[in-house]
N, C-alpha and C positions, 0 to 999 in steps of 0.2 A: 335511577330509583329516586323518588322524592321522599321527604321526611314522613309524610303521612303514610305512605305505603310501608316504609320500614317499621314504623311504630305499630302498624297492624300486624306485622309478623311477630313483634315482641310481645304485645299484649294479647294474652290467650283468650280474652273475652270479646275481641273484636269480631263482628259478624262477617266481615270480608276476609279475614285472615285465612281461613281454610281454602277458599277459592284462590287466593293469591298464592298460597303455598303450592297448591295443585298445579297452577299455571306455571310457576317457576320450575317445579319438579318435572313437568311434562315437556320442558324444552330440552332438546338434545344437549346443547352446550350453552347453558344460561350465562350471559355476560351482563352483569348488573353494573350500570354506569351511573355515577352521581358526581356532584361537585363536592369540594372540600367542606362546604357549608353543612352537608348532611351530618357530619360528626358533631358539630356544635349544636345545630338545631335539634337533632335527635336526643342528645344527652340532656339538653335543657328541657325539652318536652317530656322526657321520661322522668326526670327528677321532679317535675311539677306534678305529674299524674301518679306516678308509682315509684317512690324513692328506691326500693330494692331492685329496680329493673336494670340498671346499668350493666351488670355482668353479662346478662343475656344479650343486651344491646351491643356490647363490645364484641361478642362473638359474631353477631350478624354484620357489624361494620367490617370485621376482618374478612368475612365471606365476600362482601361487596368489593373490597380492595383486591382480593385475590382472584375473583371470578374471571377477569379478563387477562390476568397475568399468568395464567396457566397453573395457579396454585391451588 
């Protein structure tokens, strides 16, 4: 998952967010993979656009980290 896609899931007003959520939900066993840079880039991007966003962002980052680990 890249930073842009993750931020679309966090920001409720993104036009592509619902389609991305539906695609992820429609996958039998979603395994979201990303580099360690996602954490840094997503937090920086979220703080720039919407300062109260990091708590929701942190929950999604945890989902990405756990999705392939069986968590």
